[in-house]
C-alpha positions in Angstrom: -3.2 -29.9 8.4 -1.3 -29.0 5.3 -0.1 -25.5 4.6 -2.8 -25.0 2.0 -5.5 -26.1 4.4 -4.1 -23.9 7.0 -4.2 -20.9 4.7 -7.8 -21.6 3.7 -8.8 -21.8 7.4 -7.1 -18.5 8.1 -8.9 -16.9 5.1 -12.3 -18.2 6.4 -11.7 -16.7 9.8 -10.6 -13.4 8.2 -13.8 -13.3 6.1 -16.2 -14.3 9.0 -19.1 -12.0 9.3 -19.0 -10.7 5.7 -22.5 -9.8 4.4 -21.6 -8.0 1.2 -19.3 -8.6 -1.7 -17.9 -5.9 -4.0 -16.3 -7.0 -7.2 -13.8 -5.0 -9.3 -14.8 -5.2 -12.9 -11.9 -4.9 -15.3 -9.6 -7.9 -14.8 -11.9 -9.5 -12.4 -15.3 -10.1 -14.0 -14.4 -8.8 -17.5 -11.3 -9.5 -19.5 -10.4 -5.9 -20.1 -6.8 -6.5 -21.0 -7.6 -9.0 -23.7 -10.2 -6.7 -25.2 -8.1 -3.6 -25.0 -5.0 -5.3 -26.4 -6.8 -6.6 -29.5 -8.6 -3.3 -30.0 -5.5 -1.1 -30.0 -3.6 -3.5 -32.3 -6.5 -3.4 -34.7 -6.6 0.4 -34.6 -2.8 0.8 -35.2 -2.8 -1.8 -37.9 -5.4 0.3 -39.8 -3.9 3.7 -39.0 -0.3 2.8 -39.9 -0.3 -0.6 -41.7 2.9 -2.6 -41.3 4.3 -0.5 -38.4 7.6 -2.0 -37.3 6.6 -1.9 -33.6 3.2 -3.5 -33.9 4.2 -6.2 -31.5 4.8 -3.5 -28.8 1.6 -1.6 -29.2 -0.5 -3.5 -26.7 2.1 -3.0 -23.9 2.5 0.6 -24.8 -1.2 1.3 -24.7 -1.5 -0.5 -21.4 1.3 1.5 -19.9 -0.5 4.8 -20.9 -3.8 3.7 -19.4 -3.0 4.4 -15.7 -1.4 7.8 -16.0 -4.1 9.3 -18.3 -7.0 7.8 -16.4 -5.5 9.4 -13.2 -5.6 12.8 -14.9 -9.3 12.4 -15.4 -10.0 11.0 -11.9 -8.1 13.9 -10.4 -10.3 16.3 -12.3 -7.5 17.7 -14.5 -9.5 16.9 -17.7 -12.7 15.3 -19.0 -12.8 11.6 -19.7 -13.0 12.5 -23.4 -9.9 14.7 -23.2 -7.9 12.0 -21.4 -8.8 9.7 -24.3 -7.5 12.2 -26.8 -4.3 12.7 -24.8 -3.6 9.0 -24.5 -4.2 8.4 -28.2 -1.9 11.3 -29.1 0.8 10.0 -26.7 0.7 6.6 -28.4 1.1 8.2 -31.8 4.0 10.2 -30.6 5.7 7.1 -29.1 5.2 5.3 -32.5 6.4 8.4 -34.4 3.3 8.5 -36.6 1.0 11.5 -37.1 -2.0 11.7 -34.8 -5.4 11.7 -36.5 -6.9 15.1 -37.1 -10.1 14.0 -35.4 -9.0 12.2 -32.2 -12.6 11.7 -31.0 -13.5 9.9 -34.2 -10.3 7.9 -34.0 -11.0 6.9 -30.4 -14.5 5.9 -31.4 -13.0 3.4 -33.9 -10.8 1.9 -31.1 -13.8 1.8 -28.8 -15.8 -0.1 -31.3 -13.1 -2.8 -31.5 -12.9 -2.7 -27.7 -16.6 -3.2 -27.2 -16.6 -6.1 -29.6 -14.1 -7.8 -27.4 -16.0 -7.5 -24.1 -16.1 -11.0 -22.6 -16.8 -12.2 -19.1 -14.3 -14.5 -17.5 -15.6 -18.1 -17.6 -15.8 -18.2 -13.8 -17.7 -15.0 -13.3 -21.4 -15.9 -13.6 -21.2 -19.1 -11.7 -19.2 -17.4 -8.8 -21.9 -14.8 -8.6 -24.7 -17.4 -8.5 -22.9 -19.2 -5.7 -23.1 -16.0 -3.5 -26.9 -16.0 -3.2 -27.8 -14.3 0.1 -24.9 -11.9 0.0 -25.4 -8.3 -1.0 -23.5 -7.7 -4.2 -22.1 -4.8 -6.1 -19.3 -3.7 -8.5 -16.7 -1.1 -7.5 -14.7 0.1 -10.5 -12.7 3.1 -11.6 -13.9 3.4 -15.1 -16.5 5.8 -16.5 -20.0 5.1 -15.2 -21.8 4.7 -18.5 -19.2 2.5 -20.0 -18.8 0.3 -16.9 -22.6 -0.2 -16.8 -22.6 -1.1 -20.5 -19.9 -3.7 -19.9 -21.9 -5.4 -17.1 -24.9 -5.5 -19.5 -22.8 -6.8 -22.4 -21.4 -9.7 -20.5 -24.7 -10.8 -19.2 -24.4 -9.8 -15.5 -26.9 -6.9 -15.4 -29.3 -7.5 -12.5 -27.1 -10.3 -11.1 -24.2 -8.4 -9.5 -25.8 -5.4 -7.9 -25.2 -1.7 -8.5 -22.2 -0.5 -10.5 -20.4 2.0 -8.5 -17.7 4.4 -9.8 -16.2 7.6 -8.6 -18.8 9.4 -10.7 -21.5 8.3 -8.3 -19.3 8.2 -5.2 -18.7 11.9 -4.9 -15.7 11.9 -7.2 -13.8 9.4 -5.1 -12.0 6.6 -7.0 -10.1 3.7 -5.6 -7.8 3.8 -3.7 -9.4 6.8 -1.9 -10.8 5.6 1.4 -14.0 7.4 0.6 -14.5 5.2 -2.4 -14.7 2.1 -0.2 -16.8 3.6 2.6 -19.2 5.1 0.0 -19.5 1.8 -1.8 -20.2 0.0 1.4 -22.9 2.6 2.3 -24.4 2.1 -1.1 -24.9 -1.6 -0.2 -26.4 -0.6 3.1 -23.5 -2.1 5.0 -20.6 -1.0 7.2 -17.1 -1.3 5.6 -16.2 -4.2 7.9 -19.2 -6.2 6.7 -17.9 -6.1 3.1 -15.2 -7.8 1.1 -13.7 -6.4 -2.1 -12.5 -8.9 -4.6 -10.2 -7.7 -7.3 -6.9 -8.1 -9.2 -5.2 -4.8 -8.4 -3.1 -5.1 -5.2 -3.1 -1.3 -4.4 -6.7 -0.5 -5.4 -8.5 -3.8 -4.5 -6.5 -5.3 -1.6 -4.4 -2.9 0.5 -6.5 0.2 -0.2 -9.8 -1.0 1.3 -8.1 -2.5 4.3 -7.5 1.1 5.6 -11.3 1.5 6.1 -11.8 -1.9 7.8 -13.2 -3.5 4.6 -11.9 -7.0 4.0 -10.1 -7.9 0.7 -9.5 -11.0 -1.4 -6.7 -10.7 -4.1 -7.7 -12.4 -7.4 -4.4 -13.5 -8.8 -5.4 -14.7 -12.3 -1.9 -14.6 -13.5 -0.5 -16.9 -10.7 2.0 -14.3 -9.6 2.1 -15.8 -6.1 3.2 -12.6 -4.4 0.2 -11.8 -2.2 0.4 -9.0 0.4 0.8 -10.4 3.9 -2.4 -11.4 5.7 -4.7 -11.1 2.7 -6.4 -14.2 1.1 -5.4 -15.0 -2.4 -7.4 -16.9 -5.0 -6.6 -17.7 -8.6 -10.2 -18.1 -9.7 -13.5 -16.7 -8.6 -14.6 -20.3 -8.2 -12.6 -20.3 -5.0 -14.5 -17.4 -3.4 -17.8 -19.0 -2.2 -16.0 -21.8 -0.2 -14.2 -19.1 1.7 -17.3 -17.0 2.4 -19.6 -20.0 3.0 -17.5 -22.8 4.3 -19.2 -26.2 4.7 
């Protein structure tokens, strides 16, 4: 048996008995990074045309995402306020004046972002191959926006309920209560569920503390999986692990 075959056999054993599958959304089913990068570049190009640091804008915006979302998730501010703060912080970093109406400015960015919502090519087929499993989405975004994403990429009604901290008692990944609450929403125990996602802390090691299984989706081919967790580079690899021939 080759090392690859041995790894697959180990993953199959690890996932034995799974009845439900939770998918992360951004970076797993939907290309959030591609849409967000294009949207913020378009916004900055219009707000300050010809800016010398335009090629850095996508990375700067991505770097601000986690800290400001965490403020909202911790209850320090509203989701709207974290958006204002993040846009203001980007303008400060670029040394350009922030718009007077930050809500209107963010709405322009959001329009570009929504226009870029695209499912990964492997998403719909992977979901179809999981017939018989109880499915759901566990994501850290705002409830209405995450539901809108699922509709926009054609997965509404196919991938189960969309679960965020807003419907899980204020608990966001990697809070253990987010995973146990999501499992309960599927009518299953945590150990009967596997979470599939691209974020190691939130989608892989986090759920393990509750007994939930995890599969790391490594779309970038980083090849640095946490010990003992299955790793796939495409969702097309998921069904064979959950339903081996």
